[in-house]
N, C-alpha and C positions, 0 to 999 in steps of 0.2 A: 503495498501499500505505498503509495508517494504521501510525503508530509512536507509541509507548508509552514512557514515561520512568519511572526510578525517580530520585529524585535527593537529595543532601544538600545541605545550605544552613545557614550559620552565620553566627554575629554575632563581630565584634571579640574578643570574650571566649571565643570557641568554643562556646557553647551551640548544642547540633546539632538538626536538625529533619530528618526523613526523610518525603518526601513522592513522590505518583505523578500522573501528569499527562499527556493525549495532547498537548501544546503546549507544549514547555517553555520558548522565548521567552515567551510569554504570561503562563504562570505566575510565572516569573520575575519579570518587569516589576510584576503583582500585589504579590509581595512586597516588591521594591526600593521599591516606590510608597505602601505600607502599604493597599493598595486593599481588601484584606480583613481585617476586624478578627479579633483573635484572637492566638494564642502567637507567630508571627512578627511581627506587628505590634508587639507588645508589648515584647518582647525584643531588636527592631532585626537580625534576622534577615534578611540580604541576599545573601551572600555564596555563590555555588554554587562546592561544593568537590569534588564528586562526580556525576557520573551516568551512567547506563546506561540503552540505547535498546533496544527489542525490537518484534517486528512482533505480539505475543501478549498481549492485555491481562491474562489471566488469570494467565501467567506473570511478569506486570511486579507484580499485584499480589501474586502469593506471595513474590516477592524483598522487596518493600518491606515486608511482612511479618516474613521471615526477618532483615531488616537492622535492623528495629525490635526485634525480639528479643534482638540481640546486646548485649553488653555496651558501655559506652563505650568503653572500651579499644579494642574490636574494630572499633568504626566509625571510631575514629582512627587503627588501623593501616591500614583500607581506604583512607582519604583520603591517607594520606601514603605511601601504596605508589606512589600518582602524582603525589601534589602533595604534597611535603614541605614547600612556601610556605607552603600554604594558600591561594594567590592564587585570586581569583576568575574563575572559568572564563568569568563570562556579564560581565564589564568592561565589554565593548562592546557588549552587548544592548540596552542600555535607560536607562543610566545610573543614577544614584545617587538 
């Protein structure tokens, strides 16, 4: 069964990025090693602080759009509900 992920990653200064992927480990590796130029590479956004897994691509995309539409405060509340320390959930996945 195929899996899809919506995720929130951040920088040390807590700049947030919300994304969607079908391979979370690969995508996090790309962010951590700045393999894709753009917002996350520019702002050194590499720490995974939240992710959700589903088996339906359309619901994953809808959830990403929902979270992107939230205020910063609501996104922070989502992260802090499960990870108040903002630790990198992917620290062991591919290194910094």
